[in-house]
C-alpha positions, 0 to 999 in steps of 0.5 A: 380236230377229232371232235370236229370229225366226230361231230361231222360224222354224227351229222352225216349219220343224222342226215341219212337217218332223216333222209330215210325217214322222210323218203320212206314216209312220203313213199308210203303216203303216196302208195297208200293213196293218202297224199301225193305231196305233203306240207311240213304240217302234214309230215309233222303228224308222221314224223317227230320233229319240229317244223324248223327241223323238218324244213331243214331236211326237206330243203336239203333233200330238195337240193339233193334232187330227192324231192321237188317243191310244188309251192312256196310260202306257208303252204310249201308242199314236197313230193318225191322226184323220180330219184326220190321215188326209187330211194323211197321204194328201196327204203320201204322194202328194206324196212318192211322186208320181213312183213312183205316178203313172199310166202310159199306159193307166191314164188315164181316159176323158177323156184325149185319148189315147182319141181321138188315140193314145198321143202325145196322152196327158196323163199320159205328157206330165206 
């Protein structure tokens, strides 16, 4: 029984990892204007997985309402649903927070540096 729980836990973690990978890539591709929707072949250029594995995860994410399927057959294409877009945005922001964070001078009017100078900047201190 313990082996079943461990196997199930490993599978759940792997499913979450693939969800984050796929949604993050699709969000990035759309955001950069590269493509609004992607086929399995197109995603294969960005994700290291067999077409069968990608199809399995893409179909699961479609069933879970993260993605929408635009066509069927050989040229099946997937795109983010509104729900998937929200998750993709969160995943992208989490993955690149250190690179995309605001720097001093990009803070809003509520930042203490506006009254007390750069040393008081909440963003620079983060």
